[in-house]
C-alpha positions in Angstrom: 11.1 12.9 6.8 8.8 15.7 7.8 11.6 18.2 8.1 12.8 17.3 4.6 9.3 17.7 3.2 9.0 21.0 5.0 12.3 22.2 3.4 11.1 21.1 -0.1 7.8 22.9 0.4 9.6 26.0 1.5 11.8 26.0 -1.6 8.9 25.4 -3.9 6.9 28.1 -2.1 9.7 30.6 -2.7 10.0 29.7 -6.4 6.3 30.0 -6.9 6.0 33.3 -5.1 8.8 34.7 -7.4 6.9 33.4 -10.5 3.7 35.0 -9.1 5.5 38.3 -8.8 7.0 38.0 -12.3 3.5 37.3 -13.7 2.2 40.3 -11.9 4.8 42.5 -13.6 4.1 40.9 -17.0 0.4 41.5 -16.6 0.9 45.1 -15.6 3.2 45.7 -18.6 0.6 44.2 -21.0 -2.1 46.4 -19.5 0.1 49.5 -20.4 1.0 48.4 -23.9 -0.7 50.2 -26.8 -2.4 47.1 -28.1 -2.6 44.4 -25.4 -2.8 40.8 -26.5 -6.0 39.9 -24.6 -5.6 36.1 -25.1 -2.1 36.2 -23.6 -3.3 38.5 -20.8 -6.1 36.0 -20.0 -3.6 33.1 -20.0 -1.2 34.9 -17.7 -4.0 35.7 -15.3 -5.2 32.1 -15.3 -1.6 30.9 -14.6 -1.4 33.5 -11.8 -4.5 32.1 -10.2 -3.2 28.5 -10.4 0.0 29.7 -8.7 -2.0 31.4 -6.0 -3.9 28.2 -5.3 -0.6 26.2 -5.1 1.0 28.8 -2.9 -2.0 28.6 -0.5 -1.7 24.8 -0.4 2.0 24.9 0.4 1.5 27.6 3.1 -1.1 25.3 4.7 1.3 22.4 4.6 4.2 24.4 6.1 2.1 26.0 8.9 1.2 23.5 11.6 -2.5 23.0 12.5 -3.4 24.7 15.8 -6.3 23.1 17.6 -8.3 25.7 19.5 
């Protein structure tokens, strides 16, 4: 069961990392547009932060705890 969970986490992690990179590109493109939509820009940045939190959580779940 743990191996299956690990595989699911890994797949979700890859998907979220790709979405994070896509949002990065979209935010960069909006910054360079002549009249950026500030509300859309704010929403994209908020979504990017949510993704970063979820990515961090998944990375913690995949990486085993090491007791020092």
